[in-house]
Each structure stands twice: as structure tokens, then as C-alpha cells.
DRENMI-732240 format. One record per residue: x, y, z of N, C-alpha, C in turn. Coordinates in Angstrom, 3 decimals, m for minus. Layout:
REM DRENMI-732240
[pt [X Y Z] [X Y Z] [X Y Z]]
...
END
This chain:
REM DRENMI-732240
[pt [6.520 16.597 m23.236] [8.160 17.439 m22.510] [8.889 18.325 m23.426]]
[pt [9.205 17.789 m24.942] [9.187 18.895 m25.586] [8.445 20.504 m25.691]]
[pt [7.362 20.447 m25.343] [6.811 21.815 m25.730] [6.930 22.416 m24.430]]
[pt [7.242 21.885 m23.421] [7.008 22.521 m21.734] [8.272 21.956 m20.806]]
[pt [8.940 21.005 m21.562] [10.146 20.639 m20.987] [10.352 19.604 m20.202]]
[pt [11.409 19.292 m19.475] [11.434 17.842 m19.183] [11.108 17.923 m17.885]]
[pt [11.161 18.683 m16.961] [10.853 18.992 m15.652] [9.215 18.551 m15.590]]
[pt [8.864 20.114 m16.017] [7.370 20.424 m16.107] [6.684 19.044 m16.608]]
[pt [7.028 18.541 m17.953] [6.479 17.813 m18.456] [6.533 16.123 m17.465]]
[pt [7.608 15.801 m16.946] [7.397 14.821 m16.472] [7.037 15.141 m15.029]]
[pt [7.235 15.690 m14.324] [5.923 16.109 m12.890] [4.446 16.112 m13.235]]
[pt [4.089 16.602 m14.347] [2.804 16.960 m14.833] [1.532 15.391 m15.025]]
[pt [2.919 14.552 m15.784] [2.666 13.149 m15.931] [2.662 12.335 m14.801]]
[pt [3.375 12.327 m14.625] [3.965 11.703 m12.868] [3.254 11.659 m11.942]]
[pt [3.052 12.753 m11.609] [2.190 13.377 m10.514] [0.818 13.464 m10.602]]
[pt [0.314 13.146 m12.077] [m0.766 13.554 m12.051] [m1.662 11.887 m12.116]]
[pt [m1.018 11.245 m12.408] [m1.502 9.863 m12.409] [m1.848 8.938 m11.279]]
[pt [m1.572 9.399 m10.178] [m1.808 8.572 m8.765] [m2.925 9.079 m8.166]]
[pt [m3.123 10.984 m8.622] [m4.334 11.623 m8.232] [m5.413 10.659 m9.065]]
[pt [m5.274 11.078 m10.393] [m6.440 10.481 m11.229] [m6.959 8.965 m11.226]]
[pt [m5.681 7.976 m10.454] [m6.564 6.830 m10.348] [m7.143 6.985 m9.153]]
[pt [m6.412 7.813 m8.178] [m7.275 7.933 m6.726] [m8.910 8.115 m6.827]]
[pt [m8.863 9.312 m7.815] [m10.395 10.449 m8.289] [m11.288 8.719 m9.050]]
[pt [m10.595 8.131 m9.806] [m11.082 7.365 m10.392] [m12.002 6.023 m9.553]]
[pt [m10.860 5.751 m8.301] [m11.459 4.671 m7.247] [m12.961 5.450 m6.657]]
[pt [m12.429 6.286 m6.437] [m13.540 7.283 m5.279] [m14.570 7.661 m6.088]]
[pt [m14.477 7.656 m7.387] [m15.860 8.488 m7.897] [m16.532 6.991 m8.807]]
[pt [m15.756 6.022 m9.506] [m16.633 5.037 m10.051] [m17.000 3.854 m8.933]]
[pt [m15.734 3.534 m8.134] [m15.936 2.439 m7.541] [m16.560 2.518 m6.075]]
[pt [m16.790 3.933 m5.972] [m16.855 4.373 m4.477] [m16.234 4.114 m3.053]]
[pt [m15.040 3.770 m3.802] [m13.989 3.019 m2.444] [m13.148 4.129 m1.870]]
[pt [m13.540 4.301 m0.437] [m12.686 5.605 0.153] [m11.092 5.336 0.315]]
[pt [m10.768 6.435 m0.058] [m8.962 6.586 m0.586] [m8.534 6.528 1.646]]
[pt [m7.652 5.529 1.580] [m7.163 5.731 3.175] [m6.392 6.847 3.278]]
[pt [m6.314 7.421 4.892] [m5.335 8.287 4.935] [m3.786 7.992 4.655]]
[pt [m3.770 6.748 4.546] [m2.075 6.609 4.399] [m2.002 6.564 2.595]]
[pt [m2.907 6.264 2.493] [m2.359 6.452 0.673] [m2.528 8.104 0.752]]
[pt [m3.269 8.602 0.687] [m3.103 10.335 0.907] [m1.345 10.806 1.219]]
[pt [m1.397 10.453 2.415] [m0.054 10.810 2.668] [0.988 10.709 1.634]]
[pt [0.910 9.134 1.316] [1.881 8.968 0.345] [2.000 9.572 m0.820]]
[pt [0.676 9.159 m1.318] [0.885 9.868 m2.252] [1.299 11.775 m2.457]]
[pt [0.824 12.310 m1.337] [1.296 13.715 m1.562] [3.118 13.819 m1.259]]
[pt [3.425 13.038 m0.200] [5.194 13.029 m0.095] [5.949 12.358 m1.618]]
[pt [5.374 11.346 m2.241] [5.284 11.062 m3.577] [5.602 11.713 m5.259]]
[pt [4.394 12.751 m4.671] [4.298 14.061 m5.599] [5.344 15.301 m5.319]]
[pt [5.896 15.428 m4.035] [6.976 15.896 m3.949] [8.102 15.256 m4.251]]
[pt [8.384 14.188 m3.904] [9.796 13.627 m4.149] [9.764 13.736 m5.703]]
[pt [8.968 13.365 m6.334] [9.291 13.397 m7.776] [9.686 14.491 m8.195]]
[pt [8.713 15.597 m8.000] [8.991 17.141 m8.744] [10.155 17.309 m8.109]]
[pt [10.576 17.338 m7.114] [12.081 17.559 m6.478] [13.174 16.741 m7.643]]
[pt [13.223 15.493 m7.550] [14.252 15.014 m8.650] [13.825 15.164 m9.956]]
[pt [12.726 15.507 m10.172] [12.769 15.779 m11.757] [13.567 17.347 m12.171]]
[pt [12.964 18.688 m10.899] [14.166 19.363 m10.742] [15.085 19.599 m10.514]]
[pt [15.622 18.378 m9.703] [17.487 18.234 m9.672] [17.970 17.817 m10.805]]
[pt [17.601 16.826 m11.780] [17.704 16.531 m13.009] [17.995 17.525 m14.190]]
[pt [17.004 18.381 m14.322] [17.151 19.600 m15.333] [18.108 20.535 m14.623]]
[pt [18.219 20.567 m13.454] [18.746 22.318 m12.757] [20.051 22.427 m13.441]]
[pt [20.988 21.300 m13.949] [22.473 21.560 m14.586] [22.225 21.864 m15.450]]
[pt [21.318 21.452 m16.823] [21.142 21.508 m17.608] [20.550 22.838 m17.912]]
[pt [19.866 23.358 m17.393] [18.888 24.621 m17.524] [19.888 25.814 m17.238]]
[pt [21.186 25.427 m16.331] [21.925 26.472 m16.157] [23.055 26.669 m17.296]]
[pt [23.331 25.533 m17.916] [24.540 25.149 m18.970] [23.839 26.003 m20.103]]
[pt [22.283 25.831 m20.226] [21.604 26.934 m21.085] [21.732 28.498 m21.193]]
[pt [22.264 28.995 m19.977] [21.896 30.296 m19.679] [22.904 30.920 m20.508]]
[pt [22.662 31.857 m21.807] [23.275 32.678 m22.535] [23.981 33.948 m21.696]]
[pt [24.724 34.711 m22.675] [25.708 36.199 m22.236] [24.728 36.939 m21.447]]
[pt [23.430 37.203 m22.014] [22.648 37.920 m21.260] [21.761 37.936 m19.773]]
[pt [22.322 36.411 m19.815] [21.432 35.751 m18.412] [20.639 35.208 m18.841]]
[pt [19.834 34.302 m19.663] [18.942 34.141 m19.732] [18.716 33.163 m20.947]]
[pt [18.310 31.723 m20.606] [18.385 30.706 m21.569] [17.244 30.631 m22.554]]
[pt [16.140 31.440 m21.959] [15.089 31.497 m22.658] [14.756 32.759 m22.964]]
[pt [13.830 33.048 m24.005] [13.155 34.294 m24.738] [11.787 34.043 m23.621]]
[pt [11.220 35.262 m22.809] [9.856 35.773 m22.332] [9.180 35.611 m23.228]]
[pt [8.091 35.808 m22.313] [6.733 36.207 m23.559] [5.380 35.062 m23.179]]
[pt [4.652 35.784 m24.238] [3.166 34.689 m24.410] [3.447 33.709 m24.656]]
[pt [4.758 33.436 m25.676] [4.335 31.951 m26.462] [5.105 31.059 m26.000]]
[pt [6.452 31.692 m24.855] [6.556 30.657 m23.389] [5.613 29.934 m22.674]]
[pt [4.694 30.778 m22.131] [3.373 30.637 m21.586] [2.122 29.769 m21.791]]
[pt [2.063 29.902 m23.063] [1.147 29.187 m23.773] [2.139 27.919 m24.039]]
[pt [3.251 27.718 m24.269] [3.635 26.433 m24.502] [3.837 25.621 m23.646]]
[pt [4.410 26.296 m22.446] [4.137 25.438 m21.115] [2.994 24.852 m21.114]]
[pt [1.683 25.759 m20.597] [0.290 25.392 m20.085] [0.164 24.204 m21.215]]
[pt [0.527 24.394 m22.654] [0.013 22.949 m23.577] [1.282 21.789 m22.612]]
[pt [1.734 22.142 m22.627] [3.035 21.092 m22.043] [2.510 20.465 m20.981]]
[pt [1.851 21.286 m20.250] [1.189 20.446 m18.812] [0.129 19.900 m18.784]]
[pt [m0.998 20.095 m20.340] [m1.763 19.547 m20.419] [m2.091 18.156 m20.775]]
[pt [m0.697 18.289 m21.893] [m0.621 17.238 m22.224] [m0.188 16.270 m21.720]]
[pt [0.636 16.518 m20.208] [0.840 15.813 m19.358] [0.206 15.431 m18.318]]
[pt [m1.089 16.075 m18.127] [m2.192 15.670 m17.237] [m3.026 14.577 m18.222]]
[pt [m2.581 14.503 m19.532] [m3.592 13.791 m20.541] [m2.925 12.560 m20.181]]
[pt [m1.593 12.559 m20.251] [m0.893 11.252 m20.277] [m1.003 10.439 m18.921]]
[pt [m1.053 11.020 m17.966] [m1.291 10.672 m16.324] [m2.632 9.751 m16.299]]
[pt [m3.654 11.493 m16.563] [m4.952 10.103 m16.762] [m5.232 9.185 m17.492]]
[pt [m4.493 8.961 m18.398] [m4.358 8.078 m19.544] [m3.558 6.696 m18.619]]
[pt [m2.826 6.775 m18.101] [m1.926 5.556 m16.794] [m2.982 5.631 m16.267]]
[pt [m3.533 5.959 m15.560] [m4.514 5.662 m14.385] [m5.661 4.876 m14.582]]
[pt [m6.510 5.896 m15.874] [m7.221 4.879 m16.774] [m7.168 3.550 m16.956]]
[pt [m6.191 2.770 m18.015] [m5.741 2.001 m18.016] [m5.457 0.812 m16.886]]
[pt [m4.801 1.191 m15.972] [m4.472 1.096 m14.978] [m5.712 0.478 m14.068]]
[pt [m6.910 1.312 m14.279] [m8.004 0.872 m13.467] [m9.192 m0.242 m14.038]]
[pt [m8.711 0.114 m15.498] [m9.229 m0.446 m16.189] [m9.334 m2.209 m16.166]]
[pt [m7.703 m2.236 m16.340] [m7.247 m3.877 m16.221] [m7.482 m4.274 m14.916]]
[pt [m7.598 m3.369 m13.899] [m7.686 m3.987 m12.574] [m9.367 m4.657 m12.447]]
[pt [m10.311 m3.542 m12.732] [m11.601 m3.755 m13.275] [m11.973 m4.996 m13.928]]
[pt [m11.211 m5.380 m14.971] [m11.375 m6.561 m15.804] [m11.080 m8.015 m14.735]]
[pt [m9.999 m8.080 m14.016] [m9.394 m8.734 m13.670] [m10.324 m9.264 m12.192]]
[pt [m10.531 m7.852 m11.476] [m11.492 m8.271 m10.238] [m13.305 m8.925 m11.140]]
[pt [m13.715 m8.771 m12.013] [m14.430 m9.698 m13.030] [m14.345 m10.843 m13.173]]
[pt [m12.905 m11.188 m12.805] [m12.948 m12.607 m13.017] [m12.123 m12.992 m14.744]]
[pt [m11.599 m12.126 m15.290] [m10.912 m11.885 m16.482] [m9.504 m12.391 m15.967]]
[pt [m8.720 m13.933 m16.959] [m7.492 m13.427 m16.525] [m6.621 m12.216 m16.674]]
[pt [m5.602 m12.395 m15.735] [m4.434 m11.353 m16.265] [m3.804 m10.859 m17.573]]
[pt [m3.472 m12.060 m18.224] [m2.937 m12.122 m19.417] [m4.079 m11.321 m20.303]]
[pt [m5.411 m12.379 m20.559] [m6.214 m11.326 m21.369] [m6.859 m9.986 m21.091]]
[pt [m6.982 m9.842 m19.666] [m7.082 m7.992 m19.596] [m5.733 m7.127 m19.991]]
[pt [m4.965 m7.691 m19.651] [m3.655 m6.731 m20.101] [m3.563 m6.646 m21.741]]
[pt [m3.741 m7.684 m22.255] [m3.443 m8.266 m23.531] [m4.746 m7.374 m23.845]]
[pt [m6.122 m7.093 m23.594] [m6.728 m6.589 m24.285] [m6.482 m4.828 m24.565]]
[pt [m6.304 m4.505 m23.199] [m5.472 m2.887 m22.791] [m4.910 m2.658 m23.922]]
[pt [m3.519 m3.326 m23.547] [m2.310 m3.241 m24.427] [m2.687 m3.236 m26.081]]
[pt [m3.529 m4.409 m26.406] [m3.408 m4.389 m27.650] [m4.479 m3.347 m28.260]]
[pt [m5.728 m2.960 m27.789] [m5.911 m1.872 m28.565] [m5.160 m0.529 m28.529]]
[pt [m4.242 0.024 m27.547] [m3.632 0.751 m27.764] [m2.307 0.413 m28.899]]
[pt [m2.181 m0.312 m28.965] [m1.026 m0.757 m29.838] [m1.599 m0.508 m31.004]]
[pt [m3.145 m0.962 m31.567] [m3.586 m1.118 m32.785] [m3.940 0.587 m33.250]]
[pt [m4.354 1.162 m32.205] [m4.666 2.556 m31.815] [m3.372 3.511 m32.417]]
[pt [m1.869 3.341 m31.985] [m0.691 3.769 m32.397] [m0.088 3.169 m33.730]]
[pt [m0.940 2.106 m34.423] [m0.056 1.948 m35.655] [m0.033 2.654 m36.557]]
[pt [m0.771 3.780 m36.628] [m0.783 4.506 m37.840] [0.254 5.660 m37.364]]
[pt [0.487 5.966 m35.783] [1.362 6.914 m35.606] [3.236 5.941 m35.954]]
[pt [3.544 4.920 m35.828] [3.954 4.267 m36.166] [4.790 4.230 m37.353]]
[pt [3.389 4.087 m38.552] [3.448 4.195 m39.689] [4.324 5.055 m40.437]]
[pt [3.605 6.623 m39.476] [4.019 7.540 m40.168] [5.608 8.371 m39.673]]
[pt [5.825 7.921 m38.267] [6.905 8.342 m37.303] [7.997 6.994 m37.840]]
[pt [7.800 6.252 m38.087] [8.771 4.866 m37.203] [10.055 4.721 m38.122]]
[pt [10.142 5.489 m39.090] [11.087 4.939 m40.163] [12.383 5.193 m39.544]]
[pt [13.237 5.996 m38.741] [14.295 6.091 m37.853] [14.363 4.771 m37.697]]
[pt [13.570 3.367 m36.799] [13.761 2.953 m36.585] [14.651 1.718 m37.357]]
[pt [13.964 1.883 m38.545] [15.077 0.668 m39.649] [16.538 1.240 m39.735]]
[pt [16.489 2.385 m39.894] [17.706 3.293 m40.335] [18.987 2.765 m40.193]]
[pt [19.029 2.199 m38.513] [20.221 1.380 m38.650] [20.386 m0.238 m37.532]]
[pt [21.170 m0.430 m37.879] [21.236 m1.776 m36.451] [20.765 m1.598 m35.366]]
[pt [21.784 m0.452 m34.758] [21.550 m0.220 m33.525] [20.108 0.753 m33.120]]
[pt [19.721 1.689 m34.063] [17.948 2.303 m33.650] [17.008 0.752 m33.254]]
[pt [17.242 m0.264 m34.495] [16.345 m1.648 m34.227] [16.630 m1.996 m32.713]]
[pt [18.203 m2.281 m32.753] [18.238 m3.262 m31.385] [17.548 m2.679 m29.798]]
[pt [18.045 m1.476 m29.840] [17.040 0.099 m29.327] [15.814 m0.152 m28.585]]
[pt [15.347 m0.172 m30.050] [13.830 m0.310 m30.226] [13.237 m1.033 m29.614]]
[pt [14.055 m2.487 m29.847] [13.340 m3.912 m29.777] [13.848 m4.345 m27.733]]
[pt [14.435 m3.589 m27.549] [15.515 m3.230 m26.186] [13.900 m3.117 m25.417]]
[pt [13.677 m1.480 m25.483] [12.360 m0.694 m25.151] [11.355 m1.364 m25.281]]
[pt [10.714 m2.280 m25.920] [9.844 m2.648 m26.319] [10.005 m3.606 m25.383]]
[pt [10.770 m4.937 m25.315] [10.593 m5.589 m24.440] [11.148 m5.570 m23.478]]
[pt [11.638 m5.053 m22.953] [12.490 m4.975 m21.359] [11.369 m4.083 m20.529]]
[pt [11.613 m2.494 m20.532] [10.906 m1.885 m20.171] [9.250 m1.876 m20.166]]
[pt [8.796 m1.703 m21.646] [8.120 m1.770 m21.890] [6.661 m3.198 m21.478]]
[pt [6.988 m4.451 m22.225] [6.860 m5.955 m22.246] [6.954 m6.240 m20.249]]
[pt [8.500 m6.493 m20.294] [8.396 m7.210 m19.187] [8.024 m6.087 m17.757]]
[pt [8.149 m5.060 m18.028] [7.757 m4.341 m16.845] [6.008 m3.907 m17.069]]
[pt [5.018 m4.161 m18.111] [3.608 m4.462 m17.500] [3.401 m5.523 m17.284]]
[pt [4.163 m6.358 m17.737] [3.336 m8.115 m17.458] [3.920 m7.892 m15.532]]
[pt [4.606 m7.122 m14.965] [4.891 m7.319 m13.469] [3.822 m6.009 m12.767]]
[pt [3.785 m4.657 m14.322] [2.573 m4.056 m13.057] [1.592 m4.500 m13.165]]
[pt [0.856 m5.750 m14.188] [m0.264 m6.478 m14.188] [m0.067 m7.070 m12.710]]
[pt [1.086 m8.244 m12.660] [0.912 m8.873 m11.204] [0.618 m8.252 m10.247]]
[pt [1.067 m7.009 m10.522] [1.124 m6.136 m9.146] [m0.403 m5.548 m8.616]]
[pt [m1.205 m5.461 m9.745] [m2.566 m4.693 m10.010] [m3.384 m5.978 m8.904]]
[pt [m2.992 m7.288 m8.647] [m3.714 m8.426 m8.550] [m4.063 m8.437 m6.978]]
[pt [m2.651 m7.818 m6.515] [m2.197 m7.532 m5.267] [m3.008 m6.133 m4.222]]
[pt [m2.780 m5.274 m5.125] [m2.938 m3.647 m4.821] [m3.822 m3.111 m5.217]]
[pt [m4.532 m1.801 m4.825] [m5.031 m1.226 m5.632] [m4.894 m0.424 m6.744]]
[pt [m5.573 0.088 m7.972] [m4.519 0.974 m9.156] [m4.072 2.422 m8.207]]
[pt [m4.792 3.014 m7.254] [m4.339 4.122 m6.775] [m2.876 3.469 m5.973]]
[pt [m2.799 2.806 m5.396] [m1.411 2.188 m4.490] [m0.608 2.008 m5.765]]
[pt [m0.566 1.225 m6.706] [0.489 0.947 m7.746] [0.944 1.850 m8.804]]
[pt [m0.115 2.968 m8.969] [0.736 4.148 m10.135] [1.068 5.227 m8.678]]
[pt [1.025 4.985 m7.635] [1.871 5.898 m6.561] [3.178 5.312 m6.529]]
[pt [3.294 4.319 m6.405] [4.606 3.191 m6.080] [5.297 3.735 m7.976]]
[pt [4.840 3.714 m8.650] [5.211 4.303 m10.014] [6.373 5.428 m10.029]]
[pt [5.692 5.892 m9.039] [6.579 7.969 m8.900] [7.696 6.991 m8.166]]
[pt [8.478 6.058 m8.125] [9.711 5.580 m7.451] [10.427 5.424 m8.878]]
[pt [9.866 5.581 m10.278] [10.518 6.021 m11.754] [11.584 6.634 m12.104]]
[pt [11.265 8.205 m11.427] [12.845 9.042 m11.128] [13.762 8.489 m10.297]]
[pt [13.149 7.735 m9.180] [14.097 7.840 m8.490] [15.146 6.727 m8.375]]
[pt [14.968 5.309 m9.140] [15.641 4.447 m9.588] [16.619 5.067 m10.948]]
[pt [15.822 6.096 m11.924] [16.661 6.331 m12.932] [18.084 7.459 m12.223]]
[pt [17.277 7.624 m11.015] [18.560 8.968 m10.541] [19.706 8.093 m9.926]]
[pt [19.653 6.896 m9.077] [19.980 5.928 m8.465] [21.462 5.534 m9.364]]
[pt [20.421 4.884 m10.820] [21.285 4.487 m11.731] [22.344 5.427 m12.415]]
[pt [21.834 6.672 m12.851] [22.474 7.663 m12.850] [23.744 7.842 m11.803]]
[pt [23.832 7.362 m10.719] [24.967 8.010 m10.005] [25.553 6.909 m10.018]]
[pt [25.088 5.312 m9.648] [26.410 4.479 m9.746] [26.784 4.023 m11.118]]
[pt [25.897 4.065 m11.822] [26.620 3.711 m12.779] [27.338 4.480 m13.798]]
[pt [26.431 5.622 m14.271] [26.958 6.738 m14.660] [28.596 7.371 m13.966]]
[pt [28.365 8.058 m12.934] [28.720 8.737 m11.860] [28.142 10.139 m11.550]]
[pt [27.016 10.281 m12.338] [26.725 11.722 m11.784] [26.996 12.067 m10.429]]
[pt [26.659 13.494 m10.388] [26.176 13.947 m9.025] [25.022 14.113 m8.850]]
[pt [24.550 13.640 m7.739] [23.526 14.090 m7.323] [22.922 15.240 m6.491]]
[pt [21.876 16.600 m6.646] [22.194 17.684 m5.805] [21.793 17.322 m4.569]]
[pt [21.710 18.341 m3.650] [20.955 17.956 m2.460] [19.329 17.956 m2.416]]
[pt [18.953 18.768 m3.386] [17.681 18.652 m3.464] [17.171 17.231 m4.291]]
[pt [17.984 16.667 m5.378] [17.947 15.503 m5.531] [17.794 14.298 m5.003]]
[pt [18.487 14.295 m3.588] [18.692 13.255 m2.550] [17.352 13.932 m1.678]]
[pt [17.155 14.732 m1.453] [15.671 14.964 m0.609] [14.501 14.271 m1.817]]
[pt [14.366 14.631 m2.580] [13.863 13.830 m3.568] [14.050 12.400 m3.110]]
[pt [14.830 11.220 m3.401] [15.215 9.821 m2.926] [14.640 9.943 m1.507]]
[pt [14.870 10.804 m0.240] [14.202 10.352 0.726] [12.790 10.652 0.692]]
[pt [11.932 11.471 0.341] [11.133 11.159 0.266] [10.069 10.117 m0.804]]
[pt [10.856 9.358 m1.788] [10.294 8.182 m2.375] [10.381 7.129 m1.569]]
[pt [11.603 7.097 m0.821] [12.136 5.862 0.607] [10.821 5.979 1.377]]
[pt [10.501 7.056 1.621] [9.366 7.121 2.945] [8.114 6.640 1.851]]
[pt [7.645 6.890 1.027] [6.778 6.186 0.533] [6.465 4.843 0.132]]
[pt [7.660 4.626 m0.140] [8.051 3.262 m0.160] [7.580 2.821 0.979]]
[pt [8.028 2.965 2.257] [7.762 2.479 3.542] [6.278 2.201 3.951]]
[pt [5.729 3.554 3.679] [4.432 3.950 4.283] [3.822 2.681 3.324]]
[pt [3.534 2.218 1.989] [2.916 1.793 1.473] [3.320 0.106 1.708]]
[pt [4.313 0.024 2.223] [4.699 m1.059 2.376] [4.021 m1.605 4.160]]
[pt [3.912 m0.493 5.295] [3.181 m1.084 6.052] [1.996 m0.870 6.656]]
[pt [1.346 0.062 5.654] [0.173 0.456 6.119] [m0.466 0.310 5.591]]
[pt [m2.055 m0.197 6.181] [m2.899 m0.766 6.118] [m4.101 m0.330 5.194]]
[pt [m4.661 m1.716 4.291] [m5.911 m0.885 3.216] [m5.089 m0.580 2.161]]
[pt [m3.856 m1.060 1.949] [m3.586 m0.505 0.578] [m3.378 m1.976 m0.119]]
[pt [m3.990 m3.175 0.519] [m3.836 m4.193 m0.030] [m5.301 m4.565 m0.845]]
[pt [m5.416 m5.297 m1.208] [m6.844 m5.775 m2.184] [m7.321 m6.831 m1.224]]
[pt [m8.681 m7.119 m1.139] [m8.770 m7.641 m0.103] [m8.581 m8.751 m0.606]]
[pt [m8.683 m9.581 0.267] [m8.690 m11.154 0.134] [m9.625 m11.938 m0.763]]
[pt [m10.791 m11.973 m0.476] [m11.672 m12.711 m1.457] [m11.463 m12.025 m2.895]]
[pt [m11.402 m10.746 m3.298] [m10.892 m10.407 m4.585] [m9.474 m10.627 m5.038]]
[pt [m8.551 m10.714 m3.782] [m7.326 m11.266 m4.569] [m7.359 m13.037 m5.074]]
[pt [m8.107 m13.499 m4.339] [m8.352 m14.653 m5.053] [m9.022 m14.861 m6.312]]
[pt [m9.875 m13.778 m6.410] [m10.657 m13.836 m7.736] [m9.917 m13.595 m8.973]]
[pt [m8.936 m12.699 m8.542] [m7.543 m12.355 m9.674] [m7.092 m13.054 m9.964]]
[pt [m6.032 m14.600 m8.860] [m5.319 m14.882 m9.293] [m5.313 m16.145 m10.099]]
[pt [m6.025 m15.920 m11.477] [m6.257 m16.410 m12.428] [m4.883 m16.416 m13.238]]
[pt [m4.283 m17.658 m13.581] [m2.842 m18.052 m14.098] [m2.510 m17.080 m15.527]]
[pt [m1.448 m15.918 m15.713] [m1.081 m15.231 m16.855] [m1.131 m16.288 m18.013]]
END
């Protein structure tokens, strides 16, 4: 996002995750993708794109200078955008990969807590050097520490406990498609709590996400088959 911008980075990472997850299921699990999932994923990607565009539209307009342009053109900007898109695609593929790995571990009879712990424990260990190099600001003030603690415990820990619970009931491709609601929830909170105004483009994005949730809620072939579901119901 810092390289290509919030809109491009968000869309690249969010939209690529369900596509990568569907590709993993098709190529590695030999599991056919349902028509309903394809429809939901397409609508969800459109909705997430509209929401991200609406979110930064006002900010980009405010950055426009006297010359009528907020950024210098040229090859440098294009390269930054391509680099940002590439990193966003890697992030989306990584998200899809660990969702698929966790689902496979649970399908193989490993408990949900052990599956999630193994994947996130490995990721946390790999990130420790990054924390040692860049984590000093966390300890600079009490506010920074509590914000970091909140982010670790609520959005990350609690969020992914629930995500793991969901993976016992739906396929990874469905789970990652549902996470396209993230910008929708952020937009609703911004309107209700912060009092921000949502543009017509943003409302159109919210409508798309609502359609996605409706499709995934009522469409057949989105849930894990009963036998596999029972195998993955080991207590957390």
C-alpha cells in the first residue's frame, strides 16, 4: 500500500485471495469450483474494488495541487504501482495458502487449535526478526503499547480463532471470499460511528458485498461435506 497506494494495494491483496484459494482447491485438491462460488467471488471482487476506490477517492482529490495533479507522472510511478500490485498479489496468495493449509490439516484429523497454532506459530517465528528491527515504536508510549496489544488480541487472535472455526464448516475458497466483507464492515463503521459520508460508488460496493453474503448463505455446495465436517469438529 505504501508503494502503490491504498486503493491499488487493498484491491490487489483482497481480490487475489479468493482467486488463489480457488486455484489451490482446483489444482491440489482436484475439487471442482461451484458456479455459485464463481459468481460470488466475481461480485465480491467488484464490490471490494468499488469500496476501496470510494474510500480513497476523496483523499486523492484533496491531494491535487495547483497544477491539477497530485502525483508526478512517469516510469517511476508506473514501476511503483506494478511493484505494489505484485506485493499485494503475494499477500493474497499467502493468505489463501495458509487458509488452505489449515483446512487440510484439520481435514487430516488434526485438532483446530493445533492446526491454527502450527501455521501462525511458524509465521510468528519468521516475523520475529522483523519485530526486533522495526518494533521499537511499540514501546515508546503507553498508547502505542495498548494499541499494539489490542490489534494482536482482538483483530488477530480472536479474528483468526473464529476464522479457524469457520474453516471447519466451509471450504477455504468460500472463507476467503467471505473476507471480502472486510472493507464493507470498515465502511459501515465509518458511517455509523465516525460520521463519514459514503459516496454512491461506496454504496454500490456495499450492495455487491451484501449480494455475495446472500449467495454464499443460500447456495448449495459451499459447506464442507458432512463426513469431513465431523472429522474436523475436534475441540479447539
